C-alpha positions in Angstrom: -29.2 -7.5 14.0 -26.2 -6.4 16.1 -26.8 -4.4 19.3 -24.0 -3.0 21.4 -26.0 -3.4 24.7 -25.4 -6.3 27.0 -28.8 -6.4 28.8 -32.0 -4.9 27.5 -34.9 -4.5 29.9 -38.5 -4.4 28.6 -40.9 -3.2 31.4 -44.4 -4.3 30.4 -43.4 -7.1 28.2 -46.6 -9.0 28.6 -48.8 -6.2 27.1 -49.8 -5.7 23.5 -46.7 -3.8 22.3 -44.4 -5.3 24.9 -45.1 -8.9 24.0 -44.3 -8.1 20.3 -41.0 -6.4 21.3 -40.1 -9.4 23.4 -40.9 -11.8 20.5 -38.7 -9.8 18.1 -35.8 -9.6 20.6 -36.0 -13.4 20.9 -36.0 -13.8 17.1 -32.9 -11.7 16.9 -31.1 -13.5 19.8 -30.7 -10.3 21.7 -29.9 -10.3 25.4 -33.0 -9.1 27.3 -35.3 -9.7 30.3 -38.8 -8.5 30.9 -41.1 -8.0 33.9 -44.7 -6.8 34.2 -47.7 -6.8 36.5 -48.4 -10.4 35.5 -45.0 -11.3 37.0 -46.0 -9.6 40.3 -44.0 -6.4 39.6 -45.6 -3.0 40.1 -43.7 -0.1 38.5 -45.9 2.3 40.5 -43.8 1.2 43.5 -40.5 3.1 43.4 -38.6 0.8 45.8 -39.6 -2.3 43.9 -38.6 -0.7 40.6 -35.3 0.3 42.0 -34.6 -3.2 43.2 -35.1 -4.5 39.6 -32.6 -2.1 38.2 -30.1 -2.7 41.0 -30.2 -6.5 40.8 -30.5 -6.9 37.0 -28.3 -4.0 35.9 -29.8 -3.3 32.4 -27.8 -1.0 30.2 -30.8 -0.4 27.8 -34.5 0.0 28.4 -37.4 -0.3 26.0 -40.3 1.0 28.1 -43.6 -0.7 27.2 -45.2 -0.3 30.6 -48.4 1.8 30.7 -52.0 2.0 32.0 -54.0 2.4 28.8 -57.1 1.7 26.8 -59.2 2.9 23.9 -61.2 6.2 23.6 -64.1 5.0 25.8 -61.6 3.7 28.5 -60.0 7.1 28.5 -63.3 8.9 28.9 -64.3 6.6 31.8 -61.0 6.5 33.7 -59.2 9.8 33.3 -58.0 10.1 37.0 -56.7 6.5 37.1 -54.9 7.0 33.8 -53.2 10.2 35.0 -52.2 8.9 38.4 -50.9 5.4 37.4 -49.0 6.6 34.4 -47.4 9.5 36.3 -45.8 7.0 38.7 -44.9 4.4 36.0 -43.1 6.9 33.7 -41.5 8.9 36.4 -40.0 6.0 38.3 -38.7 4.1 35.3 -37.0 7.1 33.9 -35.5 8.0 37.3 -34.2 4.5 37.7 -32.6 4.7 34.2 -30.7 7.8 35.5 -29.8 6.3 38.9 -28.4 3.1 37.5 -26.6 4.3 34.5 -28.8 3.0 31.7 -27.1 4.0 28.4 -30.2 4.2 26.3 -33.9 4.5 27.1 -36.4 3.9 24.2 -39.7 5.6 24.9 -42.9 5.0 22.8 -45.3 8.0 22.7 -48.8 7.9 21.2 -49.7 10.4 18.4 -52.7 11.7 20.5 -50.0 14.0 22.0 -50.3 16.1 18.9 -52.5 19.2 18.9 -56.1 18.3 18.1 -56.5 20.8 15.2 -53.6 19.3 13.1 -54.3 16.8 10.2 -50.8 16.2 9.0 -48.7 15.5 12.1 -45.2 17.0 11.8 -42.7 16.9 14.7 -42.0 20.6 14.5 -45.7 21.3 15.2 -46.0 19.0 18.3 -46.4 22.0 20.6 -48.6 24.1 18.4 -51.9 23.9 20.3 -54.0 21.9 22.8 -54.6 18.2 22.7 -58.1 16.7 22.3 -60.1 16.5 25.6 -61.0 12.8 25.0 -57.3 11.9 25.4 -56.0 14.8 27.5 -54.9 12.9 30.7 -52.9 10.2 28.9 -51.6 12.5 26.1 -50.5 15.2 28.6 -48.7 12.6 30.7 -46.8 11.1 27.7 -45.8 14.6 26.7 -44.6 15.4 30.2 -42.7 12.1 30.1 -40.8 13.4 27.1 -40.1 16.6 29.0 -38.7 14.5 31.8 -36.4 12.7 29.3 -35.4 16.1 27.9 -34.6 17.5 31.4 -32.6 14.4 32.3 -30.7 14.6 29.0 -29.9 18.3 29.7 -28.9 17.8 33.4 -27.6 14.2 33.6 -26.9 13.2 30.0 -29.5 10.4 29.9 -29.7 9.1 26.3 -33.3 8.6 25.3 -35.0 8.0 21.9 -38.6 9.0 21.8 -40.8 7.6 19.0 -44.3 8.9 18.3 -46.5 6.0 17.1 -49.9 5.9 15.6 -52.6 3.6 16.8 -51.3 0.0 16.6 -53.1 -3.2 15.8 -52.3 -6.9 15.3 -51.8 -10.1 17.3 -52.3 -10.0 21.1 -54.3 -6.8 20.8 -57.4 -6.0 23.0 -60.5 -6.8 21.0 -63.3 -5.5 23.3 -65.0 -2.2 22.7 -63.8 -0.5 25.9 -60.0 -1.4 26.1 -59.3 -1.7 22.3 -58.8 1.0 19.7 -61.3 1.0 16.8 -59.5 -1.5 14.6 -59.4 -4.3 17.2 -63.0 -3.7 18.2 -64.1 -3.8 14.5 -62.3 -7.1 13.9 -64.1 -8.7 16.8 -67.5 -7.3 15.7 -67.3 -8.5 12.1 -65.9 -11.9 12.9 -68.6 -12.5 15.6 -71.3 -11.1 13.3 -70.4 -13.6 10.6 -70.2 -16.5 13.1 -73.6 -15.7 14.5 -75.1 -14.6 11.1 -76.1 -11.2 12.5 -77.9 -8.8 10.1 -75.8 -5.7 11.0 -72.6 -4.4 12.7 -72.7 -1.2 14.6 -69.7 1.1 14.2 -69.1 3.9 16.8 -69.3 7.5 15.7 -69.9 9.1 12.3 -67.3 7.0 10.5 -65.6 10.2 9.2 -62.5 10.4 11.4 -59.3 9.5 9.5 -56.7 7.5 11.3 -53.2 6.1 10.6 -52.6 2.5 11.7 -49.3 0.8 12.4 -49.0 -3.0 12.5 -47.7 -3.8 16.0 -44.8 -6.0 14.8 -43.6 -2.9 12.8 -43.9 -0.8 15.9 -41.9 -3.3 17.9 -39.3 -3.4 15.1 -39.0 0.4 15.3 -38.4 0.3 19.1 -35.6 -2.2 18.7 -34.1 -0.3 15.8 -34.0 2.8 18.0 -31.3 1.0 20.0 -29.0 1.4 17.0 -29.5 5.0 15.8 -27.4 8.0 16.8 -28.5 9.8 19.9 -31.4 12.2 19.3 -33.6 13.8 21.9 -36.3 15.3 19.7 -39.3 13.0 19.0 -39.5 11.0 15.8 -42.7 10.0 14.0 -43.0 6.3 13.1 -45.5 5.2 10.5 -46.3 4.6 6.8 -47.8 8.1 6.5 -51.2 6.7 5.2 -54.7 7.3 6.6 -58.1 5.7 6.3 -61.5 6.8 7.6 -63.2 4.7 10.2 -66.0 3.8 7.8 -63.6 2.8 5.0 -61.7 0.7 7.6 -64.9 -1.0 8.6 -65.7 -1.8 4.9 -62.2 -3.2 4.5 -62.5 -5.5 7.5 -66.0 -6.5 6.4 -64.6 -7.5 3.0 -61.6 -9.5 4.4 -63.9 -11.3 7.0 -66.4 -12.1 4.3 -69.4 -10.7 6.2 -72.5 -10.1 4.2 -74.6 -7.9 6.5 -74.8 -4.1 6.7 -72.9 -1.4 8.6 -74.8 0.9 10.9 -73.2 4.1 12.4 -74.0 4.9 16.0 -73.5 8.7 15.9 -74.1 9.0 19.7 -70.6 7.6 20.3 -67.6 9.9 20.3 -65.4 10.5 17.2 -62.3 12.1 18.8 -59.9 14.1 16.6 -61.0 14.3 13.0 -57.8 13.4 11.2 -54.4 12.0 12.3 -51.7 11.1 9.7 -48.1 11.3 10.5 -45.4 12.9 8.4 -42.6 10.2 8.3 -39.9 12.3 6.5 -37.6 12.4 9.6 -38.1 8.7 10.2 -36.8 7.8 6.8 -33.8 10.0 7.2 -32.9 8.7 10.7 -33.8 5.0 10.3 -33.4 4.6 6.6 -36.5 2.3 6.9 -40.2 2.3 6.4 -42.7 0.0 8.2 -43.2 -2.7 5.6 -46.7 -4.1 6.5 -49.6 -2.7 4.4 -52.9 -2.1 6.2 -54.7 -4.9 4.2 -51.9 -7.4 4.9 -51.8 -6.5 8.6 -55.6 -6.8 9.0 -55.5 -10.3 7.4 -52.8 -11.4 9.8 -54.8 -9.9 12.7 -58.0 -11.6 11.7 -56.2 -15.0 11.3 -54.7 -14.5 14.8 -58.1 -13.7 16.3 -59.7 -16.7 14.7 -56.9 -19.0 16.1 -57.0 -17.6 19.6 -60.7 -16.6 20.4 
């Protein structure tokens, strides 16, 4: 892969998505550096963030810094999510402007789509309210796109904004509170098999349909976004395929080889009923489709979990 940029900055490179972006940048021998909270850097601190840009002088940024968790984490920490992410996104974007960054690549979650939609198309992104369970984070990510749009209009800041479905894979969170459904289910079924438990409890009715993106494919899309022609309007990234939570649980159960039963806990929240992204625009702009099938990705995720937990 050939990239025209001399120094790519990955804020949040120790996180789930960021660590996979960093690994792919290394594999492609691309010039980059990464900093995160684990390195002692706090992107909620404007002066500290400015110093990084001033000293390192990146000409491209793939922003993977965020304060985030699964549906339960969002319900329990709405104020923290709103406050922390407001500072992170605002300051990083402002520093891109101040220090002449030539391209900012910005991942956006698909919870930013209106809650009533089932097939998520970019031209319907503003066609209604978002689901209450994700409102603080989703509204902030949408506002961050508005900031990017405003900076493009006034200052000419070049940003590419990619809308990603829930991701899964190596280095994910696997606990019930911080993870999305797939990571939590991998942990539950693997541990249930290890301990010979009679049942696995799945949150909700099992009916909601979700699209899942293998995190290495998500990282690949963010890096590929450094190469495409400038475009300010958001672009969906994904395979355009959905699966219900119950069918997902059954698939993970089969791959793990667990013999017990699945029990639904309907007292837990479901969230939006259906989220499948239209990927027509992605195919036109990138001439690419994420290659990893759901079954293949789950097998890789389970193997990684077994090796690391």
